N, C-alpha and C positions, 0 to 999 in steps of 0.2 A: 567724658573730655580725651581721656587717653585713645579709645577706638578710633575718635576722629581724628585726632592726630594723626595717627597711623595713617589711616586712608586719605586723609589730605596731604601728607607728605608725600606717599608714594604717587598720587595722582598730579601732584603739581611737578614733580621731577619727571614723569612721564610727559606731562604736557609739555613741559620746556623742551625735552629731547625732541617730540615731535614736532612742535613749532619751527626750531631752528631747522630740522629735515625738510620740512614744507618750503622754506625759502631756496633750498638748495639742490632738492631733487628735481630733474627733469622730469616734464608734463608726461614724456613718451617713456614709458617702461618696458625694457625688453622682459622676455621670460626667464624664469629661474635658470641660472647656470651653476655649475660647480666652481669652487674657487681651492686652491690647492695652497698650503702654507707649510713652511718647513716646520720640523718638530721643535717643540719649545720645552722639552722634559729637561734639559740641561739647567742647572741651578745658575742664580745670578752670580757672576764673577768677581763683586765686589762687596764689602760690608764695612761698615763703620763702627761696630761693636768690638772689632779685634783689637783696636788701639785708637790713636787719635786722629789718625791719618787714613783717609779714603784709599787704602791700598787695596791691589788685587788679592783675593783669597790666596793665591799661590805664594805671595809674598809676604804674607802673615805669620810669623813663626807660633801659631796656636792652632788647635782645632776648631776651625769656624764653618759653619753652614748656612748659606742664605737661599731662600725661596722667594722668587718675585712674583709680580702679580700676574704675568703671564702662566707661571707655573701654576699658581694657585685656582686659576681658571681652567687650564687644562686638566688640572687633578682635582676639580671640583671641591676645592678645600674651602670649608665654610667656617671652620674653627681653628684654635691652635691643636685641637685634640686631632683633628684630621692630618694638619700638617707633621706632627712630630711623628706619625706613622712610618715617615720615610728615612728617619734616622734610628739606627739600633741602639745609639747610645742614651735615649729618652726613654722613660717609662711613666706610667701612671702612679699618683702618689695621692691616693682617696679622692679620685677624681670621679666623685658621683654624677649621676645624670640629674639636671636640674639645678647643680649646685656650682661650686666654683671649679676652673679647670686647674688641676695642681700636677706638677710634673716631678720627675726626679731626672738627674743627670749624671751618667757615671755613677750611679747609686746613690746619690745625695739628693735629698728632697729639696727644692728651691724655696726660698724664704718668701712668703707672701708680700710681705713689706718691702724686700729690697731685690728680690731674684729676676721681677718682670720689669722691664722698662718700655716707655714709650720715647722715641728718639733719644735715647741716653738716660731719661731722666726716670726715676723709679716711681710705679703706680702701685696702688693695691690692685693685687690680684684674687679678689673675692667674688667675682662673677665671671662671667665669660666675655673676654676681651674681643670686640669687635674688629673683623678684618675689612670689612666693606671699606673704609678709609685708609688700609695700609697698602703700601707700594711695596715693602717688603718684609719678610719674616727672617730674623737672624738669630743663629744659636751660637753663642761662644761656650766650649766644653772646656771645663777645668777651672782653676782657681783665677779670679778675676780682681785681685785686690789693687793691681795699678790702675786697670780700666774703671772699676765702680766704686773702691772703699769697699762698704758693706757688703758681702753678698756669700751665698752659700757655696761650699767648694767645689760643688757640680759644675758652676756656671751660671750662664745668664741667658734669658731670651731678651730680644729686643724687637719691638715693633716699629717700622719706619712709615711715617704718614707720608699720604699721597699729598703732592704737590701740583699747583696748575700746571696746565700742558702748553707748550708752545703754539699748537694747532688744535682745532676743536675737537673735542672728544664727547661722542654721545654713544652711551652703552647700557643695555637693559638685559638682566637676566631674571627667569623665573624658573623654578625648580620644584619638582613635585617627590614625596618618598613615601614610603610605607604608612598606611594608617592615615593618610591624609595630611601629612606634613606639608605647607606650602612655604615657598620663600621667595620675595621678589626683591630685587634692588635695581638701583639706577646709579650711574656713573657720568658726572657732566663736568667738564672742564675746557678751559681756553682763556683767553684774553679779551679784555674789554675792548672798546673802539679806543681808547687811550691805552696802547699795548705795553705801558708802565706797569698796569695793574691787571694781575689774573686771579682766576677763581677755579676752585675745584669742590663740587657738590656731590655727596654721596647720601643716600637714603636707602632704608632696608626695612622689611618687615616680615614677620613669621608667624604661621601658625603652627604650633610645635606639638605634634602627636607622636608621643617617643615610642621606642619598641617595648619599654616597658609600659604596660597597658595601666592607663591612669595618671602616668607622670607627665601630664598634657601643660599647656601654657601658651604664652605669646611673647612677641619681643617686637619693639620698634626703636629704631635707630637713625640717627639724622647728623651729619657732620658739614662742616665747611672749612677751607683753608683757602687763604687769600695771600698774595704777595703785592710788594710794590717796590718797583726798581726805582728808587729813591734818584741815584746816579748811577753810571756806569760802575762804580765800584762799592756801591752801598744797596743792599738787598734786605727788606725788611719783611718777614713771613708770619701770619699768624694764623692759628687753626683751632677749632672749637668742635667738640663733639658730644651728644647725649645719648644715652642707651636706657629704655625701660624693660625690665624683663621680670616676668612672674612665671613660675613653674612650680609643681608639685615636685619635690626631689624624691630621689629612688635610695634609701638607705641599704646598705650591704649587710651580707650575713656574718653571723658568728660560728664558731665551732661547737658542734653539738657535745655536750657535757664538757667543754673545754678541750676535747682531746681529737674528736675527729672531723673531717671535711662534711659538709651536708652533701648529700647525694640525690638523686632522681628529682632536682628541683627545675623550674623553669626562669630562664633569664627574662621572662616577660612578666613574672610577678612583682606587684608592687607592695612591699611590706609596710609602705605608709599607708595604704588604702582605708582610712576611717572616716567617716562621715563629716567628723568634726575637724580635720584637720586642714589647712589652708594652704596654698602656694608660697614659695620663698618669694619674696617680692624685692627687687633691687633697681636702684635708680644709680647711675654713674655717669661722670661727666668731666671732660678734661678743657684746659684752656693753655695752649701752648704759644711760647713767642720764639723766634730765632732772628738774629740780627748778624748779619756777614757783611765785614768790611774789608776789602783789599786795601793794604797801605800802600803797597807797589807790587811790581811781579813777584816777588819772592815773599813777601810776608802778608798774612792774614789773622784778622780778629774775629772772635766768634763769641756771641752771648747766646746762651738759651736758657728756658725757663718752662717750667709746666706745674698748673696747680691742677690737683686732681679732687672729685669729690665722689664719696661713696655711701649709700644709704642701704640698709637691708632690714628688712621684716623677715624674720626666720622662724618658721613654724614646722614641725614634722611630728608625726605618732612615732616615737622613737623606739626601734627594737633594741632590749638590751637586757641580757641575763634570762634566767628561767627561775622563778619561786614555785613551781608546780611539782618539783620532784625532790624528795628529801629535803635536804638543807639548800638546795638551789644550787645554780652556777652562775657566777658573776666573774668575768663574761662567761657567755656560753648559752645553748640552747638546751633544752630537755631532750631525752632520748627520743620521744615521739614528735618532735619538732615544734613543741609549745615556747613562746618566747614572750616575756614581758612587754608591755606597752606603755610607754611614758609619753605624758603629754610635754613636747619641749616647745618653748615661746622665748624669743629674745628679740622684741620689737625696739625699733630706732638705732640699730648699730650705724655708727659713722666712722668713717676714715678720711682724713682731709691731708694727704701728704702734699708738700712743696719741694720743688728742687730748682736749684739754679747753677749755671755754671759759666765760666768765663775764661776762654783761652786766647793764647796767641801763639801763631806757628809760623816757622819760616824756613827757608832753605839758605844756606851759606857754605863756604869753603875755607877749610883752615889747613895750610899747607896742602898735602895731596889727598886730605880727608873730604868728604863730602857730608853735611850735616842736614837731617831734617828734625829741627828742634822744636818741641811743643811744650809751653809753661802755661798752667792753668789753676784755676782754683773753683771749688765747689762748695755749695752750703745746701742741705737739705734737713728738712723737720717733719715728723710725723707725728699726728694725733689720732688716737682711737678711742673712741667713746662708746659704751653700752651700759645698760642695766643691769641689775641682778636678774639671771635669767630663771625661766619657772621649768622644773623637771621633776612632774608629779607622776606618780603610778596610775595609771587608767585602767589597766586589765591586763589581758592576755590574748595572742591569737597564736596561729600556727602556719606554719611553712609550707604544708600540704593542704590543709583546710583552713583557709583564712576566716577569723571571726570578727564579728562587729563587737566592739566595745564602748562604755560610755565614756564621756571625757571625762578628765580628773575632776574631782568634786571640788566645789567652793569658788568657782570662777577665777582660777588664779591668773595673774596678769605680771608682766615684767615690771621690775623696781624702776625708779628715777634713772634716767640715763646722764651719766656724768663723765669726764675723760678718766680712762683708766690706764694708758699708755701714752706716753711722748718721749720722743728723742730728738737731740739734734746732732747732726754730723757736718763737720767743717773739715775741708781738705784742701791740702796743696800738692800738685803732682808737677813732675817734670820727665820728660822723655826724651831721648836723644836717639836717631837712626844714623849711626855712622856708616858710610860706605867706604872701607878700608881700600877694596879693590874692586874690579869686575865680579870677583868670585866670592867675596867676604863681605858681610855686613852684620855689623852689632847693633842692636837693639837694646836699651838700657834706661831705666827709668825707675821712680820710687814716688810714692804718694805717701803724705803724712797726713793722719786722720786722727781727729779729736772728737770723742763720743761723749754725750752728757743725756743720760736715760734715766725715766723712772715709770713705773708700773705697779698697778694694784689690782691684780686679777680678781680677788674676792673683795667684797665691801667691808668684810669685818678684820681684815687683815691690813697692816700698815703698808705704806709706800716702801717699794724696794728701789733703790736708786744705786747708778754706777756712773763713775766717771773715769775715762781711760783716753790712752793716747798710743798710736802705733806708728811705726815706719814700716811700710809694705815694700818690698823692692821686687824687681822684675828684671831679668837679663837673659837675653837668647843672642846665640851666634847662628848665624846662616851662612850656608856655604853654597854655591852656585856651580857645580861642576861642569853645566852645560848651559844654554841659554833656557830650557824647558824644564830643568830639574834643580829643586832646592833640598838641602838637608838641614835640619837645625836642631838644637838643643835648648831648652829653656828650664831656666829655676824661677818659681815664681811664689810669692807668699799671700796668704788673704786673711781676711776676717769676716765672722758672721757674729749675731746678736745670739748671746747664750741664752741657755734656757732659766726657766724660773720655777723653782720646786712646787710641784702641784700641792694642792690644799690638804691630801691625805698624808704626807709626808712628814717626818719629823722636823724638818726645816723648812715647813711651807712658806712660800714666798720669797725665799731667798734667790736673788739673781746671782747666777753663777758667773757673770761677766762675759766679754767679748770672748769668742773661740778662735783661736788663731789656726791656720791651715798652711799646708806646704806642699809644691807641687814640682816634680822633675818629670820633664817630658821630652822625648826624642822623635822627631818626625821627619818624613819623607813626602814632599809633593812634586807632582810633574806630570807631563804629558807623554805617553806611550804609545808606540805604533801610531795609527791611523786616528789620533785624535781622542785618546781613552785618556780622561783626567783619572788620576790616581793619587791617592792620599793614605798614608799609614803613620799610626803613632802609638807609640809605647808609652806609660805614664804611671807614676806611683802619686797619690794623694794621702795624706794623713791629717787627721784633726783629732780633739780631744773626743772621748766618746762619754756620753752623757746617759744617765740612766739611774733608776731607783733601786739600791742596794738591798741585801738580805735584812738589813736594819731599818729599812722603810725610810732611809735618808735618800734624796736626790742628789747625785754626786757627778762629778766630770774627774773620770779615772779611767787610765789607759788610754787606747786611741783607737779609731777606725783607720784600717789601712786598706786602700783599694787600688790595687794593681792591675792594669788591664791594657788590651791590645785593641786599637780599632783599624779597621780596614775599609777603603771605599773606594768605587771605580764608578765611572759613568763615561756614555760616549753619545752623541747624536750626530747622526749624518747618513746620507742616501737614503732616506726612509725609514731607517732603524735607529732606535733609542733604546738605551738601556743602563741600568744602573744597580749596583748592590751596596750595602752596607753592613757591617759585621762589627760587634763587639765581644770580646771575651774578656771577662771580669772576675777577679779573685778579691772579693770583698770581706775582710775579716775583722773581728775585735780582737784586741791583743792587750798585753800587759796589765789587766786588771788585777790580778791576784784571784780572780774567782774562776774556778774551774768549770761552772756552767755557762761561762761565756767566752773565756778565752779561746782563740782558734775557732770560734764559730761564725758561721755566715752572716751577713748583715741581712736583715729580713727585706723581702720583696725586690730581691736583685738576681735576676738568673745570671748562670755563669755564661752562657753563650746566647746572643741575641742576634737575629738576622732579618733584614727585609732586602727582597729582590724585585725590581718592576722593569717592565719593558714595554714598548710601543712600537707599532709595526704600522706605515703606511702602504695600504694596499694598492698596488700599482694598476691591478685591473679594475680598479672603483676608485678614480681621482675624487679625493675629498674624504675617503674613509680612513681611519685610523683606528686600529685594535690596540688594548693595551691590556695587562695582568700584573698582578702583586701576589708575592709570597711572603708571608710573616713568620718566622719562628722565634720561639721564646722557651728557654730551658727551665726546669723546675727551679721554684723559689721556696726558702723557708719563711714559714708563717711568723715565727717568734723567735726571740733572741737566743734562747736555748737550743735552737734547731729541733724540737721534739716533733714538729709537723712540717712535712712539705707538700707543696702545691704542685701538679704536673705541669709539665711544659704544654704546649700547644702548637699548633699550624694553622693558620688560617689563609686564604686565596682568595683573591677578588678580581673580576673580569669587567671590562669596560670597553666602549665605542664612542667614537665621536664622526660626525659626519658634517662638513662645512660646504657650503653654498651660497651663491650671490641670489639674492631677489630683488631685482631692480638694480638701485644703487647700494643697499644694504647687504652687510655680510651676515650671516646667518650660521650658528653652530649648534646642532643638536648634539646631546650627551645622553648616555645611557651607563649606569654602572651598577653591578650587584657585589657586595661584599658579604664576605663571609660564605662563599658559594656553596660549601658542603654543610653549611648549618652546623657548625661544630659547638659543642657547649665548651667553654673553657674559663678559667678565673682569670680575669684580665688584670685586676688590680688587688693587691694585698698589703694591708697596712696595720700597723699598731697604733694608729690613731684612734682615741676614745675607746680602748679597750681591745682592739684588734677586729678588723672587718674585711670581708672578702668581697669584691665586686666582680659579678659575671660579666663576660664580654656581649656584645650585641649579635643576636641571633643573624640569618641571612636577611638581609635587606636590600632593598631596589631605590636607585633615585635618578630619576629624568630630568633634564634641564634644556632650556633653549636660551641662546645669548643672540642678540642682536646688538649690531654695531652700525650706527647711521653714518 
C-alpha cells in the first residue's frame, strides 16, 4: 500500500503541474535560452521566532538566523542537518544516520519535546522534520523563556509552513546522489476560481541509499495548506502533512578499551549490519490551525494551534561494550575491535503533543512613547507512550572484520505499550516594545509558566511527578546610533525540563524538577560598507549541571557556564555573494566540589567553529554560478572528565548552478561535491547511551534539476 501511495502521490502532483502548464504555454516554443537571476544567498530578513512581532532581524535584540525557501533551493538543503551547516553555533548531538536529527546550540543540546517548533508550537523531533512544505527555517540562539516557555538554554529551531501563493506556482525538483539516492518533489500553489480560497500542495518521495553502506530506506511525504479570506479582516488557515520513513540506522562507535579513539575505520561501515535487524519505521503527521483577525488599523488578534502525531518501531543490532577481553569494557570495545551486539527492539512508541496559543497585539502612544504591546496565553500538553524495550545479548562482531551473529534467543518482544510521560504547560505572557526616541528602544516582557508533569521510564518503578510555576522575565535595551546600526543588551531567564535519575542510580526515577537558566548577551547589528550585513554577539549562559556523582546518585549540582562570541557577515551584490559565521565558546562545568569535573570542558563542544561560503556569477557564461564552502571545527572533549579529546577538522565543498529557459519554463541545473578531499573526521561526539562517536560523511556528489513552470 505504501509504495502505491508514494508513486501515486508524485504522479498526481506532476500531472497537476503539467496540466496547468498545458493550458498556459504557447504552442510555438522558442529554443532554449539562458536566464539570469540575482544571487539569493542572503538569508531571509525577517523571523517570527525572535519575539511576538514579525520584526526585521536587525531590530530583534537577540541572535536570530532565518533561511528562506529560495536559499534552501539554491543550497540544495533537503534537511535540517543541511541547513545548520551554515551557522557555526549549531552542532550535532547524537545525529545518527537513519534516526532523529538532533542538534546542540551554543553547546546545549535541544530538548526533543520542546526545542523544535512548527509555526511556533512544539512538535516531537524524533524523526527527520520535512522541509518540502516549509517556507522558512528559523534559529533563535540563546535562552528563550519569554518566547517559548519550556526550552533548552541553547535556543529553538522553528519551521515556518508554506502558505498559498497569490499567483500560480508550479515547481518540480529531482535529485540524485551517490549510491543511487533519488529524491523528487513537487510544489503547487495558487488561488481557486473564488480567490478568497487558496491552496499549497507539496509532495515528495525518496529512495535512500546512505553513504553508510546498508543504511538504506525510503521516505514519502505529502502536505496541504489552505486559506480562506473570510472577510478583508479575517483570515483562516489550515495545514496538514504526513510523512512515512523507514531506514536502517547507523549506530556510532565507542572508545577502544574505554580510553582510545578507534583508528583506521571507514565511515561507510554499518555496525548494525545483521541479517535479523530491521529498519527504524516512523510515521509523523501534523494538523495546524491559524486564525488572524484585524480589529482595526492598530490592533490584531491571532489564534494558533497544532496537533502532532508520531509513531516509531525502533530496531537495531546495537553495539555496546566488549565481553571478549578480560573482564570486558562497558562501555568500550576490545583492543582488537570486537564489540558486543545486542538485539534492541522498541515497537509502538508514540508521541502526541498538542499546543495552542492566543494573543492580542497592538500599537499605541502614551505621551512621547510609542508602544507595541503583546498579550497572550498558551497551553501545551505532551504524551509519550512506549513498552518495556528488548535489549538482549545476541553475540559479537568486529569493527575491522564484521561478523554475522544469530538473533537473541527466545524470540523477545517489546512489552505492552502504555503512557510513560505526560506534562501540561500553561503560560501567560506580556511584552511591550517601547520606542523612547528614534535612537532608544526597550523590549520588556515576562512569561508566567505553570508545569505539571509525571513520568515512569521503567515499568517496575513508581511514577515520578513534579509541579512548579515560574516567572521568566526578559528585558533588552536597543540603541541605534545611525539608521543602519543597532547595539543591544539583553537579560533573559529560561526553563527546561529536568532530568530523571537513571535506573542504575541510587535515586532511580527521581525527577530533579525544572532547571532554570540565565543569559546575558550584548550584540551589534548593522550594514557596513557596500551592503555587508554584520552581526556580533557576546554572551554568557548558565544553568544547573546534572550528572551521576561518585556515589552513583543522580544530582543537580554546580552549573554549566558557557561564555562565547559569535560573529557573522554576509553580502550579495554585483554577481558576488559571500558570508561567514564564527563561534568561539568557553564551555565549563563548575562549582560542583568535585575536582574531576570542576573547570573541565563540556563534552562535544569545540572552542572554535567557523563556516565560510561564497558564490560567484560567471559574467562570461550568463546563467552560470559557482559556489564553495569551508567548515572548521576545533577539537572536542569526549567525556566529562576530559580524559579523551577528539581532533578538529576542516571540510570543503564545491558547487555550481546553471539556469536557462526552455520554452516558457525556467530550468536550473545544480551540482555539488561535499567533503571534496574525502577527509575522515568525527562529526558528532555524544555521552548519550554510554558515549558514542559518529563519523562525518565521506566525499559525496549530488546532481539536481529544478523546473519552474
